[in-house]
N, C-alpha and C positions, 0 to 999 in steps of 0.2 A: 741660619739656617732660616727658609721659609718660616714663620706662622708659631716662629720658637716663641717660649715663654719670657717674658722680660723679668726682669729682677723681684720685680712683688707680682709676677704671678700671673701679669697680663700680655696678653697677646697684641702686636700693633692695633691691629682691626679695633680690640675694644677699648684702647685709649684713643682713636678716631672719632668712635662710636662716642665716646662721654663727653667731647666738643660739642654734639648734637645736642646735649640735654640740658640745656643753661636752665636755670628757674628764674631770675633776676635776683637771687641771693645772694651775696658777695662771696659771702664763705662759699656756702654752699657750693654754687659753683668754681670756687679755688679747689675747695676739697676732688672737686670731678675732673680734673685734671691734674693733682697733685700721685706724683708715681711711688713716693714712700710717706706718704701721711704719717706724722703724731697722732699719739690719741688725745694729745690738746687742741691739734686741729679739728678732729673731730667733734670733739665740746665745743668746740666755738659754733661749728657748722649746726650742730645741731640745737643748741640755744637757739640762734638767729632763726632758725627753722622752727621752733617752738614760739617764741615772737611775733614770727611776720606771716603765721599759716594762715589769718581770718584775709589775709591781705592779698592772699595769691588769688591767681585765676582758677577755674575749674582744668583742673589738669598739672599743670603748677605745678601744685600739692605732690602727685605721685612723683611728678619726675625729681620732685625733691629727696622723696623717700626713700626712691632708686637709689639716687646719690649718693646719700646719707649712708644705707648698708652696707653698698659697694667701695665708700671710703672706709666703711670698717672694719670690712674683711681686708680692706690692704695693708690699715694695720695691725692689724692681728697677724695677719702673713707675712708684714714687714718685723715683727717681732718676734716672730717662729722662726725664722729664717736667720737671724742674728743669734739666736741659740743653737741651733742645729743646720748648721750652712748647707747640708746633704739634702735635708728637704727639696723637694719641686712641686712647690705650692701651686692652686689654682685658686686663685683670689674671685670671688663674683662667683653667681648662682651658677652652679650645674648638675644638671640633673644626672644620681650616681645610683645603682641598681642597690636593694632594700628586699628584705624579706620575704617583704607583704605589698610590697609594691615600689614603684620608683619613689628616689627621695628626691630633694632641690639642696643641695649644702654649699652655704657660702663662703667657707675654704675648704680645701681638701688637699689630701692629693694618694694617688693610685701607683701601682707598681705592676709590670705583669707581670710578676711568679704572687705576690702578696694580695691582687687587687687591690682595694680600698685599704687605705691606711690608716687617713687621718680624717675625719670630715665634724664641724663646727655647723652649727645652725644658729644664726642672728636672730633673734627676738627684739628688736625696739618696742617701747610701749609709751610713746611719744604723747598719745594725746589719750583720751577717755582711760587716762588709767586702770579706775574703779570699775570700768566693763572688759575690760582686755587682758588684767595681768595673768589670775588664774588661767586662761587658755593659753595664753603664753606658758607660764608652767607647764602646761599639761604638754603643748606642743614640742618640749626641749624633752621631753621622755618620750613621748610616741616615738620622737625622732633617733633616741637610743637603742630603743624595743626595736625599731624596724630595719636598722644599721646592722646593730650585733647580731641577730639574727640571722643574718648572711654571713657579715665578717666578725668573727668573734671578736680577734686579734687588733679591730681595728681601737683609733683611738678616738673618742667622739666627746665632742666638746659641747657647751650649748651657751648663749651670751643675752643674758636682759640687760636692757638699756631703761631707765625708769628716770622721769623727772618729778624735783622733789615739790612740784604742785601741779594741778593739772587746772583748766577753765572748764565750766561748764556752767549749764544756763541757770538758772536762780529758778529755785522751786523745784528741780529736779532731783533724784536721791542716788545716791552712791550705789550702784549695785554690790553685791555681793554675792560671795558661792551660796550656790544651794544647796541645804543640806548632803543630797547625791554626791553634789560636786566636794564638798569637806568630808563627807568618809571616801569617796573616790582617792584624793589629791591624800589622805592620811594614813591608809592603807598602802597606797607606793610608796610613803616615806618607811614603813617598818616590815613589810609583807617583803622576805626575797623569794620569793617566787616570781621567776616571769613572767609566767599568766598570770597574775594577780593584776597586771596594768593591760588596760588596752592600747593597742596601735593606733587607737584613732583613724578620723577620717582620711579619705585619699587627696589629692591635689586639690583639687575641685571644691569637694568641703571644707579643707582646708580656708580658702578665699572665702568662701561663705561663712564662715564663724570669723572672720576676724574682721573686727573693725574699720568700717571706710574713712581713713583720716581726711581724704576729701570731703566726705559727706559729715563730717564732724566738723573741719574745719565751714563750710559753710551753712552751716546750726549754728555755730558760732558768732559770726558774723551778723545772722541775722538779728540775732535774738535780742531783745529790747534790751534786758539787763543780764550780764556774765561775772558770776563770782570766782574765783579762783579758791581753790580747797586742797590746805595738805595731803602730800600721802604719803605721808613719814608711819603713818601707821599701818597702810597697807603694805608697805617697803617691808615693814620692820616682824608682821608677821611670815611673809615672804623669807626676808634674809633665817630666821628662826628654821622655819620646813626646811629651805635646803641644806641650813648648820647640822640637822638631829638626821641629814639621809647619807649617810656614807657614801664616797667615791668607787667606783667599780676600778681599785687598783690591780686584779687580775683579770685574763682572759677568760677563766672560769667563774667569776662572780657574775650575778645575774643580770640576763640581758637588759632590764630596764634603769640598770642607775649608769650614770654617767662617767667618765675618767675625769671631768672639772666643768663645771660652775662656774663662769663669771657673771657678778652685777656688778653693772655703772647706776653708782645715781650721782646725778649731777642738777646744779643750780641754775635752771637758765637764765635768772636774772645775772648771776657772775660771771655764768660762762665755766666755773669750776666744779672738779669732783667732791659730793660729801667726803669729808675729814674723817667723819669716822661711822661712815655705814658703806659698806657691812665694816665689821671691827675692821681695825689694822693690822688685828692676829690672824684674821679670817681665812679659809681656802678660798675664799668669793672676791675677794679684792681681785683686781684686772693684774698684777704684776704674778703675784700667786698663779693666778689661772694661768698664766702662758705660761710660766715656770714648769709647773705638773703638766700639762703639755709636752713641751718639749722632753722632759722628764723620760715621762710613760713611752712617747715615743722612740725615744732613744735604748729604754732597758727591752722594748719589743720586736723592733727592726733595729739593733744594730751588726 
């Protein structure tokens, strides 16, 4: 049937378009054309990107970001489909209805009777971790509010991807959350009222809030002195905050909670996932995140 979804949730035209987004990074380009990539394929590609982003021409960094985002979406769609084969998933950015404004889901499934059944937002923080991390944390919570108020039965997930170090111009200070941001983030962890969480700006506002990785790469390339800064302290704080926020287990739970959050911490130098962050028993680890999403989907839409 013309336009039917492939095994990974992509259409033939989407697969053709991926051939037009070559970046010059071999592993990123390979990820772009792999139908069912593994998580390690993604880690290899994103590590290559971080190590070489300063050498990319303007425009190539953006192409690489898009290829990486779509690649991780296909990884997730592939793993979810293995656990729950009856899912009909769409991987890659797709505009879906929200209660407050349209939203863009990276992995999604819709049904003619139920509407949106599953939606996941992927938020990598590969560069400028200290400046972007807390905004991305807020983005996935805003995504949950927007979707759940429209589709209370939807299984909503968020994915954060963070390297173990970042590069910064020497002499620059890492940005930390302001007092207001800290208070807001803490209140959303502890307050069960959906109204306690703001759903944030629209898509244009989100774009303005994002750290532009192209500009960041150019700034690093032009800097006379660049130093590596470990991000483990920031990551540890993020994990603590997410660990103390309970998952949304039923459709009656508050809208600002997510059914599951996955946190991928990787070392670009070794192209490996951190062995103990999040902790092996944590519900934030990738394999546990995928299992929770599949299990809740089965419970709600059996």
